[in-house]
PyMOL CGO cylinders between C-alpha atoms (Angstrom):
from pymol import cmd
from pymol.cgo import CYLINDER

trace = [
    CYLINDER, 125.65, 50.54, 150.42, 125.31, 53.84, 152.20, 0.3, 1, 1, 1, 1, 1, 1,
    CYLINDER, 125.31, 53.84, 152.20, 126.61, 54.14, 155.68, 0.3, 1, 1, 1, 1, 1, 1,
    CYLINDER, 126.61, 54.14, 155.68, 124.14, 55.12, 158.38, 0.3, 1, 1, 1, 1, 1, 1,
    CYLINDER, 124.14, 55.12, 158.38, 125.86, 58.51, 158.87, 0.3, 1, 1, 1, 1, 1, 1,
    CYLINDER, 125.86, 58.51, 158.87, 125.38, 59.37, 155.18, 0.3, 1, 1, 1, 1, 1, 1,
    CYLINDER, 125.38, 59.37, 155.18, 121.73, 58.28, 155.35, 0.3, 1, 1, 1, 1, 1, 1,
    CYLINDER, 121.73, 58.28, 155.35, 121.26, 60.42, 158.46, 0.3, 1, 1, 1, 1, 1, 1,
    CYLINDER, 121.26, 60.42, 158.46, 122.89, 63.41, 156.73, 0.3, 1, 1, 1, 1, 1, 1,
    CYLINDER, 122.89, 63.41, 156.73, 120.63, 62.96, 153.68, 0.3, 1, 1, 1, 1, 1, 1,
    CYLINDER, 120.63, 62.96, 153.68, 117.55, 62.85, 155.90, 0.3, 1, 1, 1, 1, 1, 1,
    CYLINDER, 117.55, 62.85, 155.90, 118.64, 66.02, 157.74, 0.3, 1, 1, 1, 1, 1, 1,
    CYLINDER, 118.64, 66.02, 157.74, 119.24, 67.87, 154.43, 0.3, 1, 1, 1, 1, 1, 1,
    CYLINDER, 119.24, 67.87, 154.43, 115.84, 66.81, 153.07, 0.3, 1, 1, 1, 1, 1, 1,
    CYLINDER, 115.84, 66.81, 153.07, 114.10, 67.87, 156.30, 0.3, 1, 1, 1, 1, 1, 1,
    CYLINDER, 114.10, 67.87, 156.30, 115.84, 71.24, 156.39, 0.3, 1, 1, 1, 1, 1, 1,
    CYLINDER, 115.84, 71.24, 156.39, 115.02, 71.88, 152.74, 0.3, 1, 1, 1, 1, 1, 1,
    CYLINDER, 115.02, 71.88, 152.74, 111.37, 71.01, 153.30, 0.3, 1, 1, 1, 1, 1, 1,
    CYLINDER, 111.37, 71.01, 153.30, 111.28, 73.11, 156.46, 0.3, 1, 1, 1, 1, 1, 1,
    CYLINDER, 111.28, 73.11, 156.46, 112.68, 76.15, 154.63, 0.3, 1, 1, 1, 1, 1, 1,
    CYLINDER, 112.68, 76.15, 154.63, 110.22, 75.72, 151.78, 0.3, 1, 1, 1, 1, 1, 1,
    CYLINDER, 110.22, 75.72, 151.78, 107.26, 75.61, 154.13, 0.3, 1, 1, 1, 1, 1, 1,
    CYLINDER, 107.26, 75.61, 154.13, 108.45, 78.45, 156.36, 0.3, 1, 1, 1, 1, 1, 1,
    CYLINDER, 108.45, 78.45, 156.36, 108.77, 80.97, 153.52, 0.3, 1, 1, 1, 1, 1, 1,
    CYLINDER, 108.77, 80.97, 153.52, 105.97, 83.50, 153.97, 0.3, 1, 1, 1, 1, 1, 1,
    CYLINDER, 105.97, 83.50, 153.97, 103.55, 83.57, 151.08, 0.3, 1, 1, 1, 1, 1, 1,
    CYLINDER, 103.55, 83.57, 151.08, 103.32, 86.96, 149.37, 0.3, 1, 1, 1, 1, 1, 1,
    CYLINDER, 103.32, 86.96, 149.37, 99.82, 88.32, 149.71, 0.3, 1, 1, 1, 1, 1, 1,
    CYLINDER, 99.82, 88.32, 149.71, 97.87, 89.23, 146.59, 0.3, 1, 1, 1, 1, 1, 1,
    CYLINDER, 97.87, 89.23, 146.59, 97.00, 92.88, 146.10, 0.3, 1, 1, 1, 1, 1, 1,
    CYLINDER, 97.00, 92.88, 146.10, 93.39, 91.91, 146.80, 0.3, 1, 1, 1, 1, 1, 1,
    CYLINDER, 93.39, 91.91, 146.80, 94.43, 90.47, 150.19, 0.3, 1, 1, 1, 1, 1, 1,
    CYLINDER, 94.43, 90.47, 150.19, 96.30, 93.70, 150.95, 0.3, 1, 1, 1, 1, 1, 1,
    CYLINDER, 96.30, 93.70, 150.95, 93.17, 95.73, 150.18, 0.3, 1, 1, 1, 1, 1, 1,
    CYLINDER, 93.17, 95.73, 150.18, 91.25, 93.66, 152.73, 0.3, 1, 1, 1, 1, 1, 1,
    CYLINDER, 91.25, 93.66, 152.73, 94.02, 94.14, 155.32, 0.3, 1, 1, 1, 1, 1, 1,
    CYLINDER, 94.02, 94.14, 155.32, 93.45, 97.90, 155.03, 0.3, 1, 1, 1, 1, 1, 1,
    CYLINDER, 93.45, 97.90, 155.03, 89.67, 97.59, 155.38, 0.3, 1, 1, 1, 1, 1, 1,
    CYLINDER, 89.67, 97.59, 155.38, 88.61, 97.66, 151.73, 0.3, 1, 1, 1, 1, 1, 1,
    CYLINDER, 88.61, 97.66, 151.73, 86.67, 95.10, 149.69, 0.3, 1, 1, 1, 1, 1, 1,
    CYLINDER, 86.67, 95.10, 149.69, 88.46, 93.37, 146.78, 0.3, 1, 1, 1, 1, 1, 1,
    CYLINDER, 88.46, 93.37, 146.78, 86.11, 94.88, 144.21, 0.3, 1, 1, 1, 1, 1, 1,
    CYLINDER, 86.11, 94.88, 144.21, 87.87, 98.24, 144.25, 0.3, 1, 1, 1, 1, 1, 1,
    CYLINDER, 87.87, 98.24, 144.25, 90.28, 96.67, 141.77, 0.3, 1, 1, 1, 1, 1, 1,
    CYLINDER, 90.28, 96.67, 141.77, 89.34, 94.79, 138.63, 0.3, 1, 1, 1, 1, 1, 1,
    CYLINDER, 89.34, 94.79, 138.63, 90.47, 91.21, 138.15, 0.3, 1, 1, 1, 1, 1, 1,
    CYLINDER, 90.47, 91.21, 138.15, 93.83, 90.71, 136.54, 0.3, 1, 1, 1, 1, 1, 1,
    CYLINDER, 93.83, 90.71, 136.54, 96.34, 92.65, 138.62, 0.3, 1, 1, 1, 1, 1, 1,
    CYLINDER, 96.34, 92.65, 138.62, 99.73, 91.14, 137.76, 0.3, 1, 1, 1, 1, 1, 1,
    CYLINDER, 99.73, 91.14, 137.76, 101.69, 92.62, 140.64, 0.3, 1, 1, 1, 1, 1, 1,
    CYLINDER, 101.69, 92.62, 140.64, 102.08, 95.38, 143.16, 0.3, 1, 1, 1, 1, 1, 1,
    CYLINDER, 102.08, 95.38, 143.16, 104.57, 97.19, 145.33, 0.3, 1, 1, 1, 1, 1, 1,
    CYLINDER, 104.57, 97.19, 145.33, 103.86, 98.49, 148.82, 0.3, 1, 1, 1, 1, 1, 1,
    CYLINDER, 103.86, 98.49, 148.82, 105.93, 100.38, 151.34, 0.3, 1, 1, 1, 1, 1, 1,
    CYLINDER, 105.93, 100.38, 151.34, 104.15, 99.53, 154.59, 0.3, 1, 1, 1, 1, 1, 1,
    CYLINDER, 104.15, 99.53, 154.59, 105.91, 102.35, 156.46, 0.3, 1, 1, 1, 1, 1, 1,
    CYLINDER, 105.91, 102.35, 156.46, 104.82, 105.18, 154.14, 0.3, 1, 1, 1, 1, 1, 1,
    CYLINDER, 104.82, 105.18, 154.14, 101.78, 103.54, 152.54, 0.3, 1, 1, 1, 1, 1, 1,
    CYLINDER, 101.78, 103.54, 152.54, 103.02, 104.29, 149.02, 0.3, 1, 1, 1, 1, 1, 1,
    CYLINDER, 103.02, 104.29, 149.02, 101.78, 101.63, 146.63, 0.3, 1, 1, 1, 1, 1, 1,
    CYLINDER, 101.78, 101.63, 146.63, 101.53, 100.79, 142.96, 0.3, 1, 1, 1, 1, 1, 1,
    CYLINDER, 101.53, 100.79, 142.96, 99.37, 98.14, 141.29, 0.3, 1, 1, 1, 1, 1, 1,
    CYLINDER, 99.37, 98.14, 141.29, 100.23, 96.77, 137.86, 0.3, 1, 1, 1, 1, 1, 1,
    CYLINDER, 100.23, 96.77, 137.86, 98.02, 95.44, 135.06, 0.3, 1, 1, 1, 1, 1, 1,
    CYLINDER, 98.02, 95.44, 135.06, 99.02, 94.06, 131.65, 0.3, 1, 1, 1, 1, 1, 1,
    CYLINDER, 99.02, 94.06, 131.65, 97.31, 96.99, 129.93, 0.3, 1, 1, 1, 1, 1, 1,
    CYLINDER, 97.31, 96.99, 129.93, 94.77, 99.74, 130.45, 0.3, 1, 1, 1, 1, 1, 1,
    CYLINDER, 94.77, 99.74, 130.45, 91.52, 98.34, 131.78, 0.3, 1, 1, 1, 1, 1, 1,
    CYLINDER, 91.52, 98.34, 131.78, 88.07, 99.87, 131.31, 0.3, 1, 1, 1, 1, 1, 1,
    CYLINDER, 88.07, 99.87, 131.31, 84.51, 98.76, 131.95, 0.3, 1, 1, 1, 1, 1, 1,
    CYLINDER, 84.51, 98.76, 131.95, 81.04, 100.11, 132.61, 0.3, 1, 1, 1, 1, 1, 1,
    CYLINDER, 81.04, 100.11, 132.61, 79.24, 99.71, 135.91, 0.3, 1, 1, 1, 1, 1, 1,
    CYLINDER, 79.24, 99.71, 135.91, 75.73, 101.11, 135.96, 0.3, 1, 1, 1, 1, 1, 1,
    CYLINDER, 75.73, 101.11, 135.96, 76.09, 104.51, 134.26, 0.3, 1, 1, 1, 1, 1, 1,
    CYLINDER, 76.09, 104.51, 134.26, 79.79, 104.99, 135.05, 0.3, 1, 1, 1, 1, 1, 1,
    CYLINDER, 79.79, 104.99, 135.05, 82.69, 104.12, 132.78, 0.3, 1, 1, 1, 1, 1, 1,
    CYLINDER, 82.69, 104.12, 132.78, 85.83, 103.42, 134.79, 0.3, 1, 1, 1, 1, 1, 1,
    CYLINDER, 85.83, 103.42, 134.79, 89.35, 103.25, 133.45, 0.3, 1, 1, 1, 1, 1, 1,
    CYLINDER, 89.35, 103.25, 133.45, 92.46, 101.90, 135.20, 0.3, 1, 1, 1, 1, 1, 1,
    CYLINDER, 92.46, 101.90, 135.20, 95.82, 102.65, 133.61, 0.3, 1, 1, 1, 1, 1, 1,
    CYLINDER, 95.82, 102.65, 133.61, 98.36, 99.85, 133.47, 0.3, 1, 1, 1, 1, 1, 1,
    CYLINDER, 98.36, 99.85, 133.47, 99.90, 101.30, 136.65, 0.3, 1, 1, 1, 1, 1, 1,
    CYLINDER, 99.90, 101.30, 136.65, 97.88, 102.90, 139.41, 0.3, 1, 1, 1, 1, 1, 1,
    CYLINDER, 97.88, 102.90, 139.41, 99.50, 104.40, 142.46, 0.3, 1, 1, 1, 1, 1, 1,
    CYLINDER, 99.50, 104.40, 142.46, 98.84, 106.33, 145.62, 0.3, 1, 1, 1, 1, 1, 1,
    CYLINDER, 98.84, 106.33, 145.62, 98.99, 106.06, 149.38, 0.3, 1, 1, 1, 1, 1, 1,
    CYLINDER, 98.99, 106.06, 149.38, 97.03, 103.53, 151.42, 0.3, 1, 1, 1, 1, 1, 1,
    CYLINDER, 97.03, 103.53, 151.42, 96.19, 103.64, 155.10, 0.3, 1, 1, 1, 1, 1, 1,
    CYLINDER, 96.19, 103.64, 155.10, 93.44, 102.08, 157.16, 0.3, 1, 1, 1, 1, 1, 1,
    CYLINDER, 93.44, 102.08, 157.16, 90.20, 102.63, 155.19, 0.3, 1, 1, 1, 1, 1, 1,
    CYLINDER, 90.20, 102.63, 155.19, 91.70, 105.40, 153.06, 0.3, 1, 1, 1, 1, 1, 1,
    CYLINDER, 91.70, 105.40, 153.06, 93.35, 105.58, 149.62, 0.3, 1, 1, 1, 1, 1, 1,
    CYLINDER, 93.35, 105.58, 149.62, 94.60, 109.00, 148.57, 0.3, 1, 1, 1, 1, 1, 1,
    CYLINDER, 94.60, 109.00, 148.57, 96.91, 110.78, 146.13, 0.3, 1, 1, 1, 1, 1, 1,
    CYLINDER, 96.91, 110.78, 146.13, 95.55, 108.27, 143.62, 0.3, 1, 1, 1, 1, 1, 1,
    CYLINDER, 95.55, 108.27, 143.62, 96.87, 108.33, 140.08, 0.3, 1, 1, 1, 1, 1, 1,
    CYLINDER, 96.87, 108.33, 140.08, 95.74, 106.20, 137.19, 0.3, 1, 1, 1, 1, 1, 1,
    CYLINDER, 95.74, 106.20, 137.19, 92.02, 105.71, 137.91, 0.3, 1, 1, 1, 1, 1, 1,
    CYLINDER, 92.02, 105.71, 137.91, 89.45, 107.80, 136.05, 0.3, 1, 1, 1, 1, 1, 1,
    CYLINDER, 89.45, 107.80, 136.05, 85.68, 107.87, 135.78, 0.3, 1, 1, 1, 1, 1, 1,
    CYLINDER, 85.68, 107.87, 135.78, 83.61, 109.24, 132.92, 0.3, 1, 1, 1, 1, 1, 1,
    CYLINDER, 83.61, 109.24, 132.92, 80.79, 111.46, 134.12, 0.3, 1, 1, 1, 1, 1, 1,
    CYLINDER, 80.79, 111.46, 134.12, 78.65, 112.83, 131.31, 0.3, 1, 1, 1, 1, 1, 1,
    CYLINDER, 78.65, 112.83, 131.31, 81.31, 113.84, 128.75, 0.3, 1, 1, 1, 1, 1, 1,
    CYLINDER, 81.31, 113.84, 128.75, 84.20, 114.43, 131.17, 0.3, 1, 1, 1, 1, 1, 1,
    CYLINDER, 84.20, 114.43, 131.17, 86.90, 112.05, 132.33, 0.3, 1, 1, 1, 1, 1, 1,
    CYLINDER, 86.90, 112.05, 132.33, 87.72, 112.87, 135.97, 0.3, 1, 1, 1, 1, 1, 1,
    CYLINDER, 87.72, 112.87, 135.97, 90.53, 111.48, 138.11, 0.3, 1, 1, 1, 1, 1, 1,
    CYLINDER, 90.53, 111.48, 138.11, 89.45, 109.60, 141.22, 0.3, 1, 1, 1, 1, 1, 1,
    CYLINDER, 89.45, 109.60, 141.22, 91.86, 111.09, 143.76, 0.3, 1, 1, 1, 1, 1, 1,
    CYLINDER, 91.86, 111.09, 143.76, 90.63, 109.58, 147.02, 0.3, 1, 1, 1, 1, 1, 1,
    CYLINDER, 90.63, 109.58, 147.02, 88.62, 106.60, 148.27, 0.3, 1, 1, 1, 1, 1, 1,
    CYLINDER, 88.62, 106.60, 148.27, 87.49, 106.33, 151.88, 0.3, 1, 1, 1, 1, 1, 1,
    CYLINDER, 87.49, 106.33, 151.88, 85.53, 103.69, 153.72, 0.3, 1, 1, 1, 1, 1, 1,
    CYLINDER, 85.53, 103.69, 153.72, 83.16, 104.71, 156.49, 0.3, 1, 1, 1, 1, 1, 1,
    CYLINDER, 83.16, 104.71, 156.49, 81.41, 101.69, 158.01, 0.3, 1, 1, 1, 1, 1, 1,
    CYLINDER, 81.41, 101.69, 158.01, 79.32, 100.22, 155.20, 0.3, 1, 1, 1, 1, 1, 1,
    CYLINDER, 79.32, 100.22, 155.20, 79.85, 103.03, 152.68, 0.3, 1, 1, 1, 1, 1, 1,
    CYLINDER, 79.85, 103.03, 152.68, 82.71, 103.83, 150.33, 0.3, 1, 1, 1, 1, 1, 1,
    CYLINDER, 82.71, 103.83, 150.33, 83.26, 107.44, 149.26, 0.3, 1, 1, 1, 1, 1, 1,
    CYLINDER, 83.26, 107.44, 149.26, 84.92, 108.29, 145.95, 0.3, 1, 1, 1, 1, 1, 1,
    CYLINDER, 84.92, 108.29, 145.95, 86.30, 111.80, 145.45, 0.3, 1, 1, 1, 1, 1, 1,
    CYLINDER, 86.30, 111.80, 145.45, 87.22, 113.45, 142.17, 0.3, 1, 1, 1, 1, 1, 1,
    CYLINDER, 87.22, 113.45, 142.17, 88.39, 116.56, 144.00, 0.3, 1, 1, 1, 1, 1, 1,
    CYLINDER, 88.39, 116.56, 144.00, 85.45, 118.85, 143.30, 0.3, 1, 1, 1, 1, 1, 1,
    CYLINDER, 85.45, 118.85, 143.30, 82.77, 116.31, 144.13, 0.3, 1, 1, 1, 1, 1, 1,
    CYLINDER, 82.77, 116.31, 144.13, 82.30, 112.93, 145.73, 0.3, 1, 1, 1, 1, 1, 1,
    CYLINDER, 82.30, 112.93, 145.73, 79.83, 110.07, 145.67, 0.3, 1, 1, 1, 1, 1, 1,
    CYLINDER, 79.83, 110.07, 145.67, 79.21, 107.23, 148.07, 0.3, 1, 1, 1, 1, 1, 1,
    CYLINDER, 79.21, 107.23, 148.07, 78.17, 103.64, 147.45, 0.3, 1, 1, 1, 1, 1, 1,
    CYLINDER, 78.17, 103.64, 147.45, 77.49, 100.67, 149.70, 0.3, 1, 1, 1, 1, 1, 1,
    CYLINDER, 77.49, 100.67, 149.70, 80.40, 98.34, 150.41, 0.3, 1, 1, 1, 1, 1, 1,
    CYLINDER, 80.40, 98.34, 150.41, 78.29, 95.42, 149.21, 0.3, 1, 1, 1, 1, 1, 1,
    CYLINDER, 78.29, 95.42, 149.21, 78.67, 96.79, 145.65, 0.3, 1, 1, 1, 1, 1, 1,
    CYLINDER, 78.67, 96.79, 145.65, 82.40, 95.95, 145.80, 0.3, 1, 1, 1, 1, 1, 1,
    CYLINDER, 82.40, 95.95, 145.80, 82.51, 92.45, 147.23, 0.3, 1, 1, 1, 1, 1, 1,
    CYLINDER, 82.51, 92.45, 147.23, 83.45, 91.03, 143.83, 0.3, 1, 1, 1, 1, 1, 1,
    CYLINDER, 83.45, 91.03, 143.83, 86.05, 92.35, 141.40, 0.3, 1, 1, 1, 1, 1, 1,
    CYLINDER, 86.05, 92.35, 141.40, 84.80, 93.52, 138.00, 0.3, 1, 1, 1, 1, 1, 1,
    CYLINDER, 84.80, 93.52, 138.00, 86.44, 92.21, 134.84, 0.3, 1, 1, 1, 1, 1, 1,
    CYLINDER, 86.44, 92.21, 134.84, 88.20, 94.40, 132.31, 0.3, 1, 1, 1, 1, 1, 1,
    CYLINDER, 88.20, 94.40, 132.31, 86.08, 95.01, 129.23, 0.3, 1, 1, 1, 1, 1, 1,
    CYLINDER, 86.08, 95.01, 129.23, 82.76, 93.89, 130.69, 0.3, 1, 1, 1, 1, 1, 1,
    CYLINDER, 82.76, 93.89, 130.69, 82.55, 94.77, 134.39, 0.3, 1, 1, 1, 1, 1, 1,
    CYLINDER, 82.55, 94.77, 134.39, 79.95, 92.50, 135.93, 0.3, 1, 1, 1, 1, 1, 1,
    CYLINDER, 79.95, 92.50, 135.93, 78.03, 91.86, 132.67, 0.3, 1, 1, 1, 1, 1, 1,
    CYLINDER, 78.03, 91.86, 132.67, 80.47, 89.41, 131.14, 0.3, 1, 1, 1, 1, 1, 1,
    CYLINDER, 80.47, 89.41, 131.14, 77.72, 86.89, 130.33, 0.3, 1, 1, 1, 1, 1, 1,
    CYLINDER, 77.72, 86.89, 130.33, 76.23, 89.43, 127.90, 0.3, 1, 1, 1, 1, 1, 1,
    CYLINDER, 76.23, 89.43, 127.90, 79.33, 89.57, 125.68, 0.3, 1, 1, 1, 1, 1, 1,
    CYLINDER, 79.33, 89.57, 125.68, 78.91, 89.26, 121.91, 0.3, 1, 1, 1, 1, 1, 1,
    CYLINDER, 78.91, 89.26, 121.91, 79.58, 85.76, 120.63, 0.3, 1, 1, 1, 1, 1, 1,
    CYLINDER, 79.58, 85.76, 120.63, 82.73, 86.80, 118.79, 0.3, 1, 1, 1, 1, 1, 1,
    CYLINDER, 82.73, 86.80, 118.79, 84.27, 88.07, 122.03, 0.3, 1, 1, 1, 1, 1, 1,
    CYLINDER, 84.27, 88.07, 122.03, 84.53, 91.69, 120.80, 0.3, 1, 1, 1, 1, 1, 1,
    CYLINDER, 84.53, 91.69, 120.80, 84.30, 93.90, 123.86, 0.3, 1, 1, 1, 1, 1, 1,
    CYLINDER, 84.30, 93.90, 123.86, 85.19, 97.15, 122.08, 0.3, 1, 1, 1, 1, 1, 1,
    CYLINDER, 85.19, 97.15, 122.08, 81.52, 98.07, 121.69, 0.3, 1, 1, 1, 1, 1, 1,
    CYLINDER, 81.52, 98.07, 121.69, 80.83, 97.68, 125.42, 0.3, 1, 1, 1, 1, 1, 1,
]
cmd.load_cgo(trace, "trace")
């Protein structure tokens, strides 16, 4: 039989272990971090596998398993397996790893800014704005928002 002091010690150890487990802060997802800085989650496609963020400098990197591309309306977007830049409240700049195909040219998206209900995308020489409500949901690699229209064999290379 266990003495009452050993039982008490066991109970204390169990309580402390449980307390430590519950007090560990949960790491935010990269999508949660986007929202903290005033952006909708749909700026990034689904499937980010990790990120790094220096909250003092704003330098960040987001990681995907592989290059991700999809079409939204008439734009083809491509995210490299690592994208990086600097994030501040409602502004992403010095972006690397995100490109958009306009006509026959692939252009780097170098800055994204949010102004009230609009989001501005800059490729350096030009910019375009879109309503925030277009980015409330994250697109999916390969099919964007039209994933229900995939071929039956699952081949997304023709999309």
